[in-house]
N, C-alpha and C positions, 0 to 999 in steps of 0.2 A: 804311808810312804807306799810304794808296791805297785799301788791297785792303777788302772786304767781307766779315765774317766772318758766323756764323749770329746773333749777336745785333743787329747793325744791322740788318741784312735783317729780321729778327724786327720792330724795331722799325718801319722802316718801312711796311711790312706791317700793325699794326695802327691806325699812325698813318694810313692810306689807308683804313684800315676805318671808322673813324670818322669821318672826312670823306666818305666818297660812300655810305656803308654797305651792307649785303651785297648788294643787287640791283644794286646800278649797279658795285659794286667786278667782278661777275661780266661785265659787258658792253665794262667797259673792259679787261681782261685779255682779252678774247675780242678786243675791237678791236687791241691791240698782238700778240696773237699774227697775225694777218693781216694786219697791215701790216709785221712782221717777214718771213712766208714770201712777200709780194710782193718783197717789199725783195732778199729772196735771189734769188727770180725772173727780178728785172731785174739783176740782175750776171751772172745764171747767161747769161742772154740777151744783154748785153751784151758776152761777153768775148769776144779773138781771134778764135780759132775757126770760131762760129758768123756771124761775118762772111764767110769764107770760101764754109760751105756755103749762101749766100742766091744 
């Protein structure tokens, strides 16, 4: 319980495609990817090792 398998992910993608449409879905995916990338960079910059280098 609590784990997403392929059928669940496929269902979520189909519902998202119906709601947003193909053109907006690519923009949503791009924005989500950029957000994750920025979050990872922020976490890397806030590490204790980076404080000693300043």
